[in-house]
C-alpha positions in Angstrom: 165.6 115.4 -21.4 162.7 117.1 -19.6 161.0 114.9 -17.0 158.3 117.3 -15.9 154.6 116.6 -16.6 152.7 119.1 -18.7 150.3 120.0 -15.9 149.9 123.0 -13.7 152.3 123.4 -10.8 149.3 124.1 -8.5 148.5 120.3 -8.5 151.8 119.5 -6.7 150.8 120.3 -3.1 147.3 118.7 -3.2 148.8 115.5 -4.7 151.4 115.2 -2.0 148.9 115.8 0.7 146.6 113.2 -0.8 149.4 110.7 -0.9 150.2 111.4 2.8 146.6 111.0 3.8 146.4 107.7 1.8 149.6 106.4 3.4 148.2 107.2 6.9 144.8 105.5 6.2 146.5 102.6 4.4 148.8 101.9 7.4 145.8 102.1 9.8 143.7 99.8 7.7 146.6 97.3 7.5 146.8 97.3 11.3 143.2 96.1 11.7 143.0 92.4 12.4 140.0 91.4 10.3 141.7 89.1 7.7 142.6 91.9 5.4 139.1 93.1 4.6 139.7 96.7 5.5 143.0 96.7 3.6 141.2 95.4 0.5 138.5 98.0 0.7 141.1 100.7 1.2 143.0 99.5 -1.8 139.8 99.5 -3.9 139.1 103.1 -2.8 142.7 104.0 -3.6 142.3 102.8 -7.2 139.0 104.5 -7.6 140.3 107.8 -6.2 143.3 107.9 -8.4 141.3 106.9 -11.4 139.0 109.9 -10.8 141.9 112.2 -10.0 143.6 111.1 -13.2 140.5 112.0 -15.3 140.2 115.3 -13.4 143.8 116.2 -14.1 143.5 115.1 -17.7 140.4 117.3 -18.2 141.9 120.4 -16.6 145.7 120.1 -17.0 146.6 123.8 -17.0 143.8 125.6 -15.2 142.6 123.6 -12.2 139.7 125.1 -10.2 139.6 125.4 -6.5 137.1 122.5 -6.4 139.5 120.3 -8.4 142.3 121.0 -6.0 140.1 120.3 -2.9 138.9 117.1 -4.4 142.4 115.9 -5.0 143.5 117.0 -1.5 140.6 115.5 0.5 138.6 113.4 -2.0 140.0 110.1 -0.7 137.9 110.4 2.5 134.5 110.3 0.9 135.6 107.7 -1.6 136.8 105.5 1.3 133.6 105.9 3.2 131.5 105.2 0.0 133.7 102.1 -0.7 133.3 100.7 2.8 129.5 101.0 2.6 129.0 99.7 -0.9 131.5 96.8 -0.6 130.0 95.7 2.7 126.5 95.8 1.2 127.7 93.7 -1.8 129.5 91.2 0.4 126.4 90.9 2.6 124.1 90.4 -0.5 126.5 87.7 -1.8 126.5 86.0 1.6 130.2 86.5 2.3 
Protein backbone atom coordinates (compact mmCIF):
# COMPACT_ATOMS: atom_id res chain seq x y z
CA UNK A 1 0.00 0.00 0.00
CA UNK A 2 1.35 3.41 -0.98
CA UNK A 3 1.03 6.06 1.75
CA UNK A 4 2.56 9.00 -0.13
CA UNK A 5 0.49 12.00 -1.13
CA UNK A 6 0.17 12.81 -4.84
CA UNK A 7 1.86 16.21 -4.46
CA UNK A 8 5.27 17.53 -5.35
CA UNK A 9 8.20 16.65 -3.09
CA UNK A 10 9.21 20.32 -3.05
CA UNK A 11 6.38 20.97 -0.55
CA UNK A 12 8.07 18.80 2.08
CA UNK A 13 10.64 21.27 3.47
CA UNK A 14 8.34 24.34 3.58
CA UNK A 15 5.62 22.34 5.35
CA UNK A 16 8.02 21.11 8.03
CA UNK A 17 9.41 24.63 8.50
CA UNK A 18 5.88 26.02 8.81
CA UNK A 19 5.01 23.41 11.43
CA UNK A 20 8.17 24.25 13.40
CA UNK A 21 7.35 27.96 13.29
CA UNK A 22 3.78 27.30 14.42
CA UNK A 23 4.91 25.09 17.29
CA UNK A 24 7.26 27.85 18.44
CA UNK A 25 4.63 30.61 18.27
CA UNK A 26 1.98 28.31 19.73
CA UNK A 27 4.17 27.51 22.72
CA UNK A 28 4.98 31.19 23.24
CA UNK A 29 1.30 32.18 23.02
CA UNK A 30 0.40 29.51 25.57
CA UNK A 31 2.94 30.97 28.01
CA UNK A 32 1.28 34.42 28.03
CA UNK A 33 -0.93 34.82 31.10
CA UNK A 34 -3.92 36.59 29.60
CA UNK A 35 -6.65 34.02 30.20
CA UNK A 36 -5.96 32.17 26.98
CA UNK A 37 -6.80 35.01 24.58
CA UNK A 38 -3.47 34.84 22.73
CA UNK A 39 -3.73 31.06 22.48
CA UNK A 40 -7.23 31.29 21.00
CA UNK A 41 -6.12 33.87 18.45
CA UNK A 42 -3.09 31.77 17.54
CA UNK A 43 -5.35 28.75 17.10
CA UNK A 44 -7.70 30.68 14.84
CA UNK A 45 -4.73 31.88 12.78
CA UNK A 46 -3.44 28.31 12.61
CA UNK A 47 -6.75 27.06 11.19
CA UNK A 48 -6.94 29.94 8.72
CA UNK A 49 -3.37 29.38 7.55
CA UNK A 50 -3.74 25.64 6.97
CA UNK A 51 -7.06 26.21 5.21
CA UNK A 52 -5.30 28.58 2.81
CA UNK A 53 -2.28 26.32 2.45
CA UNK A 54 -4.55 23.36 1.73
CA UNK A 55 -6.30 25.26 -1.04
CA UNK A 56 -2.94 26.38 -2.43
CA UNK A 57 -1.59 22.82 -2.48
CA UNK A 58 -4.86 21.55 -3.97
CA UNK A 59 -4.65 24.11 -6.79
CA UNK A 60 -0.95 23.45 -7.61
CA UNK A 61 -0.20 19.87 -6.50
CA UNK A 62 2.63 19.08 -8.92
CA UNK A 63 4.12 22.42 -9.95
CA UNK A 64 4.37 24.82 -7.00
CA UNK A 65 5.73 28.27 -7.71
CA UNK A 66 8.37 29.93 -5.58
CA UNK A 67 5.66 32.21 -4.17
CA UNK A 68 3.58 29.17 -3.16
CA UNK A 69 6.51 27.66 -1.30
CA UNK A 70 7.38 30.94 0.43
CA UNK A 71 3.76 31.43 1.51
CA UNK A 72 3.69 27.97 3.03
CA UNK A 73 7.05 28.55 4.71
CA UNK A 74 6.43 32.03 6.21
CA UNK A 75 2.74 32.75 5.60
CA UNK A 76 1.75 32.02 9.18
CA UNK A 77 3.38 35.23 10.42
CA UNK A 78 1.22 37.69 8.42
CA UNK A 79 -1.87 35.57 9.08
CA UNK A 80 -1.10 35.67 12.81
CA UNK A 81 -0.64 39.46 12.83
CA UNK A 82 -3.82 39.93 10.79
CA UNK A 83 -5.76 37.64 13.14
CA UNK A 84 -4.56 39.53 16.23
CA UNK A 85 -5.64 42.88 14.76
CA UNK A 86 -9.00 41.74 13.41
CA UNK A 87 -10.01 39.63 16.42
CA UNK A 88 -9.08 42.38 18.87
CA UNK A 89 -11.12 44.89 16.83
CA UNK A 90 -14.10 42.54 16.80
CA UNK A 91 -13.84 41.87 20.53
CA UNK A 92 -13.62 45.60 21.23
CA UNK A 93 -16.64 46.30 19.01
CA UNK A 94 -18.64 43.65 20.86
CA UNK A 95 -17.55 45.04 24.22
CA UNK A 96 -15.61 41.97 25.34
